N, C-alpha and C positions, 0 to 999 in steps of 0.2 A: 154166051156159053156159060154153063154152070160149072163152078169150080168144085172139084172133088177133093176131099181131104185124104192125106196119105196115111193109110191104116198102119203100116209098119212103123212109120215115124211116131205115130201117136201111141204105140205100144212100148216104146223104149223106156220111158219113165215108169209106167206101171210095172214093166218087167223088172226093172232095177228095184223098185219098191217091194215087189214080191220077194225077190232074192234077199234083200235086206231084212225083211220081216221074218222070213224063214230062218235066216242066220240068227237074228235077234232072239227069236223064240227058242232056238236050239241053245244059244249061249246062256239063257237065264234058267235053264232047266235045273241046274244044281244049286241055285241061290235060295235064300230064305223065301218063305211064302209071300211076304210083302212085295219083294222085288219080282217074284214070279207073277203075282197078281197084276202088278203094274205092267209087266211085259205082255201078259195076255190081253189086257185092256188095250194097250197101245197097238199091239199086233192085230187085234180084232178090228180096230178102227182102220188101220192101214189096209188090211185084207178086204174090208168092206169097200173102201174107196177104190181099190184096184178092181174089185168086182163091178162096181158102178161104171168105171171107165170101160171095162171090157164089154159090158152090156150095151153101153152107148155106142161103141164102135161096131158091135155086131149088128145093132139096129141100123146104123148108118150104112153098113155094107149091104144089108138086106134091102134098103131103100135105093141102093145104087148111088149113094152120095160119097162113097169111099173107095179107094183102090188100095193095092198092097205096096205102094211105093215108099221110098225113103227120101224123096226129093227135098222136103224141108230140112232134113239133117245135113244135106250137102250143098244147099244153095242159100245164099249166093256163094259161089265158089271162092270169091276173094276173102271171105271170112273164115273159111275152113281151116287155114293154118292157125288162126287164133283159137278156134274151138279145140283143135288137137293140142295146142300148147296149153290151154287151160286143163284139159284132161291129163296131160303129162304132169303139170304142176300138182294137181289133186292127187294123183297116184304117188308122186314123190313125197308129198306132205304126209300121206297116210303111212308110207313106208318109213319115214324119218322120225315121226313123233315118238316112237318108243325109245329112240336113241338120243334125240335132242331135247325132248320134253316139249310141252305145249308151247311155251313162249318162244323159244328159238325156232322151232319148227314152223309155227304160225308166222313169225316175223319173216323167215326165209320164203315161205309160200306166198305171203302177201307181196313181198318185193317182186318175186318172179311173176305173180299174177298181174300186178299193176303194169309191169314192163311188157308182158305179153299183150295186155289189152291196149297198150299204146299210151298210157299215162306218162307224161313227161314232166320234168322238173325234179331234180334229185332231192331237193328239200321236201317237196310235197310227198313224193313216194316214201322217203324215209320217215317223215312225220306220221303218215297214215299207218304204215306198217308197224312202226314202233308203238304208237299210241294204242292201236287195236291189240297188239300182242301183250302189252303191259296190262291193259284193262282186263282182257280175257284171262290172263294168267292170274292176276290178283283175285278176280271173281271166282274162278274155278279151283284155284289152289288154296288160297288163304280163306276167303269167305265161305265157300261151300265145301272145301276139302273133298273134292269130287272123286279122287282116286285116279285121275288122268295121269299119264306118265310125267314124272318130274325130272327135269333136267337141271342144269346149274342155276338158271334164273329162278325156278320155282323153289329150289333149296335155299337160295339167297333170301327170297321173300318170306319163307317160313321162318328163317332165323331172325329176320327183322321183326316179324309179328310176335315173336316170343319175348 
């Protein structure tokens, strides 16, 4: 029996990418022309990739190789709680970063994500979360001065760097 791919499940990521790209293009409209040009280039690439995926899925449907199901998103059922947990961690991270800053927000999100995924060993979980949060914070705050939200950790690193 030939296995048919689930069309609806294959459209989730392109749909999210399309939404992100439209938001991104909307958000750079007021910036300097350099940032706007970069935004348009990146946005065009993302929209092209979404278009390629949509064409691929339309062709698969026309050939009878796809259906409109969501089965891959919800199966196997025993993994669904972890997927929903990771979604919750991601949403909370995005909501918390403006208040906590990148380092504390990322540290908390990584702790939660590792626990949701089932990683055990307090030392390992803490070491990974702390190491990644410190490196990312130093890179984006001190080295690149990226403009990401600064919390107490970033302000501390900036003081040390001066």
